[in-house]
C-alpha positions as semicolon CSV with decimal commas, in nm:
position;residue;x (nm);y (nm);z (nm)
1;M;-12,367;17,203;-9,770
2;T;-12,434;16,830;-9,796
3;T;-12,327;16,670;-10,124
4;Q;-12,477;16,363;-10,279
5;P;-12,297;16,035;-10,200
6;G;-12,020;15,978;-10,449
7;A;-12,033;16,331;-10,592
8;Q;-11,673;16,405;-10,503
9;M;-11,537;16,083;-10,648
10;R;-11,742;16,136;-10,964
11;S;-11,599;16,488;-11,000
12;D;-11,243;16,359;-10,954
13;I;-11,297;16,086;-11,217
14;A;-11,445;16,331;-11,465
15;A;-11,146;16,565;-11,422
16;Q;-10,896;16,314;-11,554
17;P;-10,901;16,403;-11,926
18;A;-10,803;16,760;-11,839
19;V;-10,540;16,641;-11,584
20;L;-10,383;16,411;-11,847
21;D;-10,373;16,690;-12,105
22;A;-10,208;16,921;-11,851
23;A;-9,943;16,656;-11,784
24;L;-9,841;16,662;-12,149
25;R;-9,778;17,033;-12,124
26;R;-9,530;16,971;-11,844
27;R;-9,330;16,718;-12,047
28;S;-9,029;16,955;-12,074
29;E;-9,010;16,980;-11,693
30;I;-9,015;16,603;-11,661
31;A;-8,754;16,576;-11,937
32;E;-8,515;16,786;-11,721
33;V;-8,542;16,527;-11,446
34;A;-8,487;16,252;-11,707
35;A;-8,172;16,427;-11,828
36;A;-8,033;16,432;-11,474
37;I;-8,101;16,058;-11,447
38;E;-7,922;15,996;-11,777
39;R;-7,618;16,187;-11,656
40;R;-7,596;15,969;-11,346
41;G;-7,634;15,645;-11,543
42;P;-7,799;15,429;-11,270
43;R;-7,735;15,056;-11,276
44;F;-8,057;14,964;-11,095
45;A;-8,389;15,125;-11,004
46;L;-8,587;15,094;-10,681
47;L;-8,941;15,227;-10,636
48;A;-9,097;15,300;-10,300
49;A;-9,469;15,367;-10,244
50;R;-9,777;15,274;-10,042
51;G;-10,138;15,200;-10,135
52;T;-10,256;15,331;-10,471
53;S;-9,912;15,478;-10,538
54;D;-9,766;15,130;-10,497
55;H;-9,962;15,022;-10,806
56;A;-9,826;15,323;-10,997
57;A;-9,479;15,209;-10,890
58;L;-9,551;14,856;-11,016
59;Y;-9,642;15,013;-11,350
60;A;-9,315;15,208;-11,349
61;K;-9,124;14,886;-11,272
62;Y;-9,250;14,736;-11,599
63;L;-9,172;15,055;-11,787
64;I;-8,814;15,065;-11,657
65;E;-8,742;14,698;-11,717
66;V;-8,900;14,679;-12,066
67;L;-8,829;15,019;-12,212
68;L;-8,496;15,094;-12,046
69;A;-8,371;14,734;-12,005
70;L;-8,271;14,834;-11,650
71;P;-8,331;14,600;-11,352
72;A;-8,596;14,741;-11,123
73;G;-8,759;14,639;-10,796
74;L;-9,014;14,755;-10,541
75;A;-8,845;14,876;-10,224
76;S;-8,959;14,781;-9,876
77;P;-8,948;15,099;-9,668
78;S;-8,979;14,899;-9,345
79;T;-8,629;14,749;-9,398
80;T;-8,511;15,102;-9,321
81;T;-8,778;15,234;-9,084
82;L;-8,825;14,919;-8,873
83;Y;-8,502;14,730;-8,916
84;G;-8,246;15,003;-8,979
85;A;-8,095;14,831;-9,284
86;E;-7,820;15,028;-9,461
87;P;-7,770;14,876;-9,808
88;D;-7,524;15,025;-10,054
89;L;-7,734;15,226;-10,302
90;A;-7,453;15,382;-10,504
91;D;-7,556;15,417;-10,869
92;V;-7,918;15,331;-10,786
93;L;-8,217;15,532;-10,903
94;F;-8,460;15,556;-10,604
95;V;-8,806;15,680;-10,708
96;T;-9,066;15,746;-10,438
97;V;-9,428;15,779;-10,547
98;S;-9,666;15,943;-10,302
99;Q;-9,971;16,159;-10,376
100;S;-9,950;16,349;-10,046
101;G;-9,575;16,328;-9,993
102;G;-9,645;16,307;-9,623
103;S;-9,607;15,944;-9,521
104;P;-9,321;15,933;-9,264
105;D;-9,188;15,594;-9,377
106;L;-9,155;15,703;-9,738
107;V;-8,985;16,027;-9,636
108;E;-8,743;15,840;-9,409
109;A;-8,670;15,578;-9,674
110;T;-8,598;15,848;-9,930
111;Q;-8,367;16,034;-9,692
112;A;-8,185;15,715;-9,614
113;A;-8,149;15,623;-9,981
114;R;-8,001;15,962;-10,057
115;R;-7,749;15,927;-9,776
116;R;-7,647;15,586;-9,914
117;G;-7,566;15,726;-10,255
118;A;-7,889;15,684;-10,455
119;L;-8,024;15,944;-10,694
120;T;-8,361;16,013;-10,535
121;V;-8,670;16,131;-10,724
122;A;-9,002;16,220;-10,566
123;V;-9,315;16,184;-10,777
124;T;-9,589;16,358;-10,588
125;N;-9,902;16,576;-10,607
126;T;-9,753;16,794;-10,330
127;P;-9,407;16,909;-10,437
128;D;-9,361;17,125;-10,126
129;S;-9,422;16,824;-9,900
130;P;-9,161;16,662;-9,674
131;L;-9,102;16,402;-9,946
132;G;-9,032;16,675;-10,203
133;A;-8,775;16,823;-9,967
134;A;-8,615;16,485;-9,893
135;A;-8,550;16,390;-10,258
136;E;-8,279;16,538;-10,475
137;L;-8,521;16,571;-10,773
138;S;-8,900;16,612;-10,777
139;I;-9,183;16,570;-11,027
140;D;-9,513;16,745;-10,964
141;I;-9,791;16,524;-11,109
142;G;-10,019;16,830;-11,113
143;A;-10,349;16,660;-11,044
144;G;-10,481;16,945;-10,830
145;P;-10,679;16,890;-10,508
146;E;-10,846;16,548;-10,492
147;L;-11,181;16,568;-10,311
148;A;-11,264;16,205;-10,250
149;V;-11,073;15,976;-10,015
150;A;-11,035;15,710;-10,288
151;A;-10,759;15,816;-10,525
152;T;-10,852;15,839;-10,893
153;K;-10,707;16,137;-11,075
154;T;-10,389;16,132;-10,871
155;Y;-10,339;15,770;-10,979
156;T;-10,363;15,837;-11,354
157;A;-10,162;16,157;-11,310
158;S;-9,886;15,949;-11,146
159;L;-9,902;15,696;-11,431
160;I;-9,859;15,953;-11,703
161;A;-9,584;16,135;-11,514
162;L;-9,392;15,810;-11,468
163;Y;-9,442;15,717;-11,838
164;L;-9,321;16,057;-11,955
165;L;-9,017;16,025;-11,727
166;V;-8,917;15,683;-11,854
167;D;-8,993;15,776;-12,213
168;A;-8,773;16,085;-12,185
169;V;-8,488;15,883;-12,040
170;R;-8,497;15,655;-12,349
171;G;-8,499;15,961;-12,576
172;G;-8,870;15,963;-12,663
173;A;-9,091;16,267;-12,719
174;G;-9,412;16,130;-12,571
175;E;-9,575;16,032;-12,899
176;P;-9,763;15,730;-12,758
177;V;-9,960;15,957;-12,521
178;A;-10,046;16,226;-12,773
179;G;-10,416;16,293;-12,748
180;I;-10,445;16,097;-12,424
181;G;-10,696;16,344;-12,279
182;E;-10,937;16,297;-12,568
183;L;-10,902;15,920;-12,545
184;A;-10,974;15,934;-12,170
185;E;-11,287;16,141;-12,239
186;R;-11,404;15,881;-12,492
187;T;-11,324;15,595;-12,255
188;L;-11,533;15,742;-11,975
189;S;-11,825;15,814;-12,207
190;D;-11,827;15,477;-12,382
191;A;-11,785;15,280;-12,061
192;A;-12,091;15,422;-11,881
193;G;-12,340;15,167;-12,020
194;P;-12,125;14,854;-11,983
195;V;-12,027;14,962;-11,631
196;R;-12,394;14,976;-11,536
197;D;-12,426;14,620;-11,666
198;A;-12,125;14,516;-11,454
199;V;-12,284;14,679;-11,149
200;D;-12,599;14,472;-11,204
201;R;-12,385;14,155;-11,220
202;Y;-12,182;14,227;-10,909
203;R;-12,416;14,422;-10,682
204;F;-12,461;14,125;-10,454
205;A;-12,120;13,962;-10,505
206;D;-11,920;13,846;-10,204
207;R;-11,582;13,822;-10,374
208;L;-11,415;13,938;-10,691
209;V;-11,083;13,847;-10,846
210;F;-10,895;14,096;-11,069
211;T;-10,627;13,976;-11,303
212;G;-10,398;14,106;-11,575
213;R;-10,054;14,042;-11,726
214;G;-9,756;14,271;-11,783
215;Y;-9,832;14,642;-11,759
216;S;-10,196;14,563;-11,679
217;S;-10,099;14,383;-11,358
218;A;-10,089;14,729;-11,200
219;T;-10,444;14,798;-11,326
220;A;-10,574;14,479;-11,172
221;A;-10,415;14,559;-10,837
222;E;-10,546;14,916;-10,834
223;A;-10,897;14,808;-10,932
224;A;-10,911;14,549;-10,654
225;L;-10,804;14,815;-10,404
226;K;-11,070;15,058;-10,528
227;L;-11,351;14,805;-10,482
228;A;-11,221;14,689;-10,145
229;E;-11,206;15,041;-10,004
230;T;-11,535;15,172;-10,152
231;S;-11,761;14,865;-10,163
232;Y;-11,591;14,664;-9,883
233;L;-11,566;14,362;-10,112
234;A;-11,321;14,079;-10,059
235;A;-11,140;14,175;-10,378
236;R;-10,808;14,017;-10,467
237;A;-10,568;14,082;-10,754
238;Y;-10,331;13,836;-10,919
239;S;-10,117;13,846;-11,224
240;G;-10,266;13,606;-11,480
241;A;-9,964;13,382;-11,446
242;D;-9,981;13,370;-11,069
243;L;-10,355;13,302;-11,080
244;L;-10,296;12,984;-11,279
245;H;-10,022;12,874;-11,038
246;G;-10,262;12,804;-10,753
247;P;-10,534;13,054;-10,668
248;V;-10,741;12,937;-10,969
249;A;-10,839;12,643;-10,748
250;A;-11,065;12,884;-10,555
251;I;-11,244;13,007;-10,870
252;D;-11,598;12,874;-10,917
253;A;-11,943;12,983;-11,032
254;E;-11,971;13,207;-10,724
255;T;-11,665;13,406;-10,818
256;G;-11,664;13,721;-11,031
257;V;-11,347;13,767;-11,233
258;V;-11,248;14,097;-11,392
259;A;-10,978;14,042;-11,654
260;V;-10,780;14,338;-11,777
261;T;-10,695;14,258;-12,141
262;S;-10,542;14,531;-12,349
263;A;-10,395;14,474;-12,694
264;G;-10,033;14,355;-12,686
265;R;-9,831;14,074;-12,543
266;G;-9,989;14,099;-12,201
267;G;-10,341;14,086;-12,337
268;E;-10,255;13,796;-12,563
269;A;-10,118;13,609;-12,263
270;M;-10,453;13,659;-12,086
271;R;-10,645;13,438;-12,335
272;E;-10,554;13,120;-12,156
273;V;-10,631;13,278;-11,820
274;V;-10,980;13,391;-11,927
275;S;-11,051;13,059;-12,088
276;T;-10,948;12,869;-11,777
277;V;-11,158;13,069;-11,528
278;R;-11,457;13,052;-11,762
279;S;-11,423;12,677;-11,774
280;R;-11,453;12,679;-11,396
281;G;-11,784;12,860;-11,417
282;A;-11,666;13,209;-11,322
283;D;-11,856;13,515;-11,438
284;V;-11,595;13,709;-11,639
285;V;-11,592;14,078;-11,725
286;A;-11,311;14,166;-11,971
287;V;-11,189;14,525;-11,968
288;G;-10,947;14,672;-12,221
289;S;-10,875;14,719;-12,587
290;A;-10,853;14,339;-12,638
291;S;-11,176;14,263;-12,453
292;A;-11,364;14,183;-12,775
293;D;-11,131;13,890;-12,832
294;M;-11,196;13,731;-12,490
295;D;-11,439;13,461;-12,387
296;A;-11,617;13,684;-12,139
297;G;-11,978;13,734;-12,026
298;L;-11,942;14,113;-12,048
299;R;-11,685;14,323;-12,233
300;I;-11,590;14,686;-12,158
301;D;-11,388;14,818;-12,450
302;V;-11,114;15,079;-12,420
303;P;-10,950;15,269;-12,712
304;R;-10,636;15,098;-12,837
305;T;-10,299;15,255;-12,759
306;A;-9,942;15,139;-12,737
307;E;-9,941;14,862;-12,474
308;E;-9,716;15,053;-12,238
309;V;-9,966;15,335;-12,197
310;A;-10,283;15,125;-12,185
311;P;-10,300;15,131;-11,803
312;I;-10,369;15,504;-11,811
313;L;-10,699;15,436;-11,989
314;E;-10,801;15,085;-11,878
315;I;-10,832;15,191;-11,510
316;L;-11,100;15,451;-11,593
317;P;-11,395;15,210;-11,638
318;L;-11,287;15,028;-11,322
319;Q;-11,291;15,353;-11,126
320;L;-11,650;15,402;-11,250
321;L;-11,725;15,048;-11,145
322;A;-11,597;15,113;-10,793
323;L;-11,801;15,433;-10,769
324;D;-12,129;15,295;-10,904
325;L;-12,107;14,962;-10,725
326;A;-12,053;15,132;-10,392
327;L;-12,360;15,346;-10,451
328;A;-12,567;15,048;-10,561
329;R;-12,469;14,868;-10,238
330;G;-12,587;15,161;-10,029
331;G;-12,247;15,312;-9,948
332;D;-12,082;15,649;-9,996
333;P;-11,747;15,609;-10,179
334;D;-11,651;15,964;-10,082
335;R;-11,635;15,857;-9,718
336;P;-11,510;15,501;-9,690
337;R;-11,528;15,379;-9,333
338;G;-11,203;15,396;-9,138
339;L;-11,005;15,576;-9,411
340;T;-10,858;15,923;-9,441
341;K;-10,690;16,098;-9,732
342;V;-10,341;16,077;-9,589
343;T;-10,226;15,752;-9,421
344;R;-9,916;15,800;-9,206
345;T;-9,726;15,474;-9,168
346;R;-9,389;15,398;-9,014
């Protein structure tokens, strides 16, 4: 049976409220992993991932550094797989995020980290995968089968699993994500109209820039990837700070800028960024719970939450934008050219 273009991606996007609610019901399982981490008392955290999962890892990096006051970094698997590096990882927490759990470089890097003394944790949608077997501990994000090539529900499921893990390590009980499924449902419903307006603005765009600060840096990066892989746009992502340090010189009236601006310190820091790119003539769409406070041509509001969980919601309108913009440009986001569901890198 032939499905309509984008039908699979639309179904995956729509499933997210239920997926997020289901994640809350597994909080006790995640808390067991958190307890094991507490017992080991890591001095540093490293996160390994590729593609969409790399943006979930970036989100986790902010969570670990801000909420746990623990140094964290993004690992480079190729230092192991290509160069054979053997760093001392004693007392290091090594978290690998992979939806499929099948990328050989991530599996090899996790195995190597475990040999070198790290406490290894796999965060995956496929707990019986090679990655799940390689890690000492494993968290099942429980997103269920994802139909479209472009990751949507596995991304938000990874975010909430990582949040619940870090929150449990600090002794929290998940209060900031209570009711997250209902908020996600509202976000998707309320965003439909503004997203259509954004599609009209960007249907014939050649390049888009996505930007955010703090936790929302991960959202900007993930949104740029989604539009690049579904609409084949030259989409780039920068932190708001990095954008002002040089790339802003390339911003002009022919550039669309999507600014992720949720309430909190990160959103407040985006005011100057939005003002600067607007002064250069850029067409700005502001997305997030602080969008109403921004000098933007179009605003897509998102329900307000604690800043550290805002990325779980603020990506939802941007997933819809990727879907609808691809369709408007005559593509099928379910079957992006040259891509498969599992990418095996070394």
